[in-house]
C-alpha positions, 0 to 999 in steps of 0.5 A, spaced: 923 409 765 923 417 764 930 421 764 930 429 766 934 433 762 930 440 764 925 443 769 919 439 771 912 443 769 909 448 775 907 443 781 910 437 779 913 433 784 921 435 782 925 433 788 925 428 795 929 428 800 930 426 807 933 429 814 937 423 817 941 423 825 946 419 821 949 420 814 953 415 814 948 409 816 943 412 812 947 411 806 948 404 807 941 403 808 938 406 802 945 404 799 943 397 800 935 398 798 935 401 792 943 401 789 944 408 791 951 411 790 952 418 794 955 424 792 961 427 797 957 431 802 955 438 800 954 445 804 951 442 811 953 436 810 947 434 804 949 429 801 945 427 793 944 420 792 945 418 785 943 412 780 947 410 774 950 417 775 944 421 775 941 425 781 935 421 784 934 424 792 938 427 797 939 426 804 941 432 810 944 431 816 940 433 823 943 432 830 936 429 832 932 423 830 925 426 827 919 425 831 916 418 829 909 421 827 912 427 822 919 422 819 917 422 812 921 424 806 919 430 803 916 432 796 918 439 793 914 440 787 917 444 781 916 452 780 920 456 775 919 462 779 920 461 787 918 467 789 912 468 786 909 461 787 910 462 795 906 468 795 900 463 791 901 459 797 899 464 802 894 467 798 891 461 798 891 459 805 897 455 806 904 458 810 911 459 808 915 456 814 922 457 810 924 462 804 925 462 799 932 462 799 938 461 793 942 454 795 948 456 791 947 455 783 943 449 785 937 453 785 932 456 789 927 453 795 922 455 799 918 450 805 911 451 806 905 447 809 898 447 806 891 448 810 891 442 812 897 442 816 902 437 810 909 440 809 912 441 802 917 444 799 917 448 793 924 448 788 926 452 782 931 448 779 938 451 776 944 446 776 940 441 780 934 441 776 931 435 781 931 428 780 934 426 774 931 419 773 924 417 775 919 412 774 924 406 774 926 401 779 931 405 785 926 412 783 921 416 785 914 413 782 909 418 785 907 422 791 900 422 794 897 426 800 894 423 805 890 427 809 884 426 815 881 432 812 881 433 804 876 439 803 881 445 804 887 442 801 883 440 794 881 447 794 888 450 796 892 445 790 889 447 784 889 455 786 897 455 788 899 450 782 892 450 776 891 443 778 884 441 776 881 435 780 878 428 778 876 421 782 879 414 780 874 410 778 878 404 780 878 406 788 870 408 788 870 406 795 876 411 796 876 419 798 880 419 792 882 425 787 887 425 782 892 432 781 893 433 774 897 439 771 893 443 765 896 439 760 893 432 763 899 430 767 897 426 773 902 428 778 899 425 784 893 425 788 889 427 795 887 421 799 882 423 805 882 418 811 878 420 817 882 417 822 889 419 820 893 422 825 897 427 820 896 430 813 902 427 810 905 427 803 907 421 802 913 417 797 913 411 793 919 409 790 919 403 784 922 397 784 923 391 780 921 386 786 916 388 791 918 382 796 926 383 794 926 390 797 922 388 802 928 384 805 934 388 803 930 393 807 930 388 812 937 385 813 939 393 813 935 394 819 928 397 817 922 394 819 917 392 814 910 390 813 909 384 809 908 386 802 901 386 799 898 386 791 894 392 790 890 394 784 896 398 781 902 392 783 905 389 790 907 394 795 911 394 802 910 399 807 918 400 810 920 404 816 928 406 816 933 405 821 931 412 824 923 412 823 922 415 816 916 411 813 916 410 805 913 405 800 915 401 795 912 398 789 913 393 783 908 394 778 904 388 775 908 383 771 904 386 764 904 394 766 908 398 762 913 402 764 912 410 764 
């Protein structure tokens, strides 16, 4: 379990949110799966998800459902200077598609696309520092980028966020590299999959029991692939009632909490 009270270092996944066509139905679904409660709607109808009173995610109403191929939780990477990091994005070959813009007193944000086509956000926290709880059931555990062409993005993200790269000996058969901050902290990874239909940052939420979370999602109207065991625990891939895909994962019983 990690409770955060200050802004995360540069490049750390710090916030996640999702566009949904039915904000009330989305609250019902994600509340059933994760036990989240929700704030009153803010500007534009944006709703904050809370776990034990702490911010863990956001939901943004949109007029129509997203394309099934592009419906994913959006990851926002931390920065103490959104404008300067946005400039680094473009200098490294990426594109800024929106911003930087102030979000009231909550913070300053921008949206970008990396050279491989994966979308991401930048977040400079103000009164909303980002996720206040991570690495515990019902909260964000990690984000990884899956892409059919990993070489350009393995150059891009270190240029923008000062990451270092290293391989994963536990996944010798996979085209996977860790992304690490200069202090050595692992913030996620890049997985090359030649047949991937698109480049996308995926979101993994921690749960205490992947099978139970999968059943809650199914009962609430989601589509669920059967849970499976992997090297790092037990996971289930879930698609919410609006077409957004995410993964839930439970740690091995003998794994320490982060």
